N, C-alpha and C positions, 0 to 999 in steps of 0.2 A: 586493111587486113592485119591480122596478127602475125608478126614475125617470130622466129624462135632463134635463140642464141645459146650455145653451150658455153657455160662459164668454165673457168680454169679448174674448178672442182668436179667437172663432169656433169653438172646439173643443167637441164634444159630449161631456159628461162623465157617465158612469153613476153614479147615486146610489142606494145601498141602505139608507142610514140618514142621519138628520139630527141633528147635535149642536148644541144651542142654548146660547149664553151666557144668563145670566139677566138681571142688571140692565142696563137700557138696550136689551135685545134682546127678551125675552119679557115682562119686567116693568118698568113705569115706576116707578122708586123714587128717581129723582135728587133730588127735593126732600127726601125722608126721609133719604137718605144725607147730603146736605150739611147738613141741620139737625142730625143727630146729631154730625157732625164739628165743626161750628161751636160747638155747645154744649160738647163735650169740650175743644176748643181754648181757648175762653173760660175754662173752669173751671181750666185749667192755665197760663193766661197766655201762650199761643202763637198766639192768633188772628191776629196780624199777620203770621205766617210760615206759616200753615196751607197744606199741600199735600195735595190729595186725588187720589190716583193711581187714577182710575177704571179698573175692570177688572182690578186687581191686588190681591193680599192686603193686608189692613189694615196689616200690618207695613211695607209699602212707604210708605204715607202717613205713618205715625208716624215712621219712620226719616228721611224727608225733612223732616218738620216739626221733629223733634228730633234732629239729627245727633249721633252719638256716644252715644246712649242705651244704657244697660247692658241686657244680655239679660233680667235679672229684671224690671226696670221695664218693658221693652218688652212682655213677656208679660202683665204686669198691665194695661197700657194696651190691649192687644188685647182682653182680656176685658172691660174697661170699655166700649170702643166697641161690641163685640158686644152687650152688654146694652142699651146705649142704642138701637142699631138694631133689635134684636128687639122692644123695647117700643114703638117708634114706627112704626106701620104706616099712619099717617094719609096718605091720598092715594096709597097703593100700589095700582096697578091693572095689568091686562094692557095691553100696548102695542096700538095699533090693528092688527087683523088677526091677532093671536097665537092667539086661541081658534079662529078659523075655520081657520087653517092647520094647527093641531094636529089638529082634527077631520078635516080632509081627509086628512092623513097616516095617521091611525088607520083611516079608512075604506078606505084602500088597503093597510093592514097594513104600512106602512113604519115600522120601528123609529125611535124618537127618544129623545133624552136631554137632560137639562140638565147642563151642565158649568160650574160657577161657582167664582169665587174666594172666595165667602162660605162661612162655616162652616155646617154642616148645620142647626142650629136656626134661624138667620136665614134660610137658603134656604127651608126648609119653611114658615116663617111668612109670608114674602113671597109664595111661590107659592100658598099657601092663600088669602091675601088677594086675589090676582089671579084665583082660580078655576082654577088649573092644578095638575094632579096627575100628575107624571111617574112612570112606572113605574121609570125609571132616573135616578138623581141622583149625580153626581160632585161632591163638595164639597171645600173647601180641605183638610180633614183626611184626605181619601182619597189625597193625593199628598204627596210630599216637597217638590217644587219647583212653584211656581205659574207662571201665565202671566207672561212669554212663553215659558217652557220648554215643550217639546212634551208633557211628562208628563200634564197634565190631559186633553188631547184623545186622547192615546194610550190612556189609561185608559178614556175614554168609548167608544172604538171596541171595546175588549176587552169592556166591559160589554154592548154591544148585539150582540156577536159578528159584527161586520162589519169587514173590513180597513179600516184608516184611509184608504187611497187611494180607497175607494168610499163614504166618508162625506163629507157636506157640513157644514162648520162655519159657523155663522151668528153673527157677532160685531159689536160696535159700537165696539171699540177696536183700536188698532194692536197692542197687546200680545196681545190675543186672536187677531187674524188671524195674527200671527207664530207663536203657539203652534200654531194649526191647521195652518199651512203646514209648520212644522217636524215635525209629526206625520205629514205626508204626505197630509193631507186636501185636498179642494177647499174654497176659502174664499169666503164671501160676506160682504161688509162693508157695514154700514149707514153710508153716507157715508164709507167708508174707501177711499182711492184705491188702495192697494196690494193689495187683495183680488183674487181671480180673477174675481169678479163684484161689481160695485158696485150696491148697492141703494138705492132711495129709502126703502123701508119694507117691512114684511112682506107687505102685499098685493102689492107688486111681485114679491117672491120667489114668492108663490103663483101669480101669473100666469105667471111664467117656468117653474115646474115643471109647470104644467098645459098648457103649449104642446104637448107631445107627447101623442098619444092613448094611452090605456091599452092 
């Protein structure tokens, strides 16, 4: 069914599918992520200049922490961090309201997908730990360019077979919102000021989507 959402400019936007970011949006993994990066940085002597680019591929964090790193070493570091993150699921849970919102969408047969900058093994592990089983997952290795490029959410729209302009992108980072907007989707941001709809949390989104009768 088509949902309707009133954006912050007062426009009613038709929504036929929802594309969720994972970390910080559907899954609370901040502590695990930061733990893995801090341990990695400490082991390589770069803890004092560690940059964690939340919502972007791990290459971004590594490149900002280690400017000028060679491609071969960068690839090895990406693999190392992925292994650390996949092994550490302590405290990884669904964000408040995530499971209820997903169940509500499924009850109305509204397609939804997870579009994440994480690699698939890490995404699957974290989603499983949070009790979330997406039928559609777009991970880092499914695209050439990561967020804020439009490619991830454009790919998500293709996977759910809904035009991007009728998809709602739900994100918690500016890079993610920029990616969704560039793909042509309506954007909802968790405490992100430049999204089409500013959200306090996922229960807030649930209430907004449920405003219009079925």
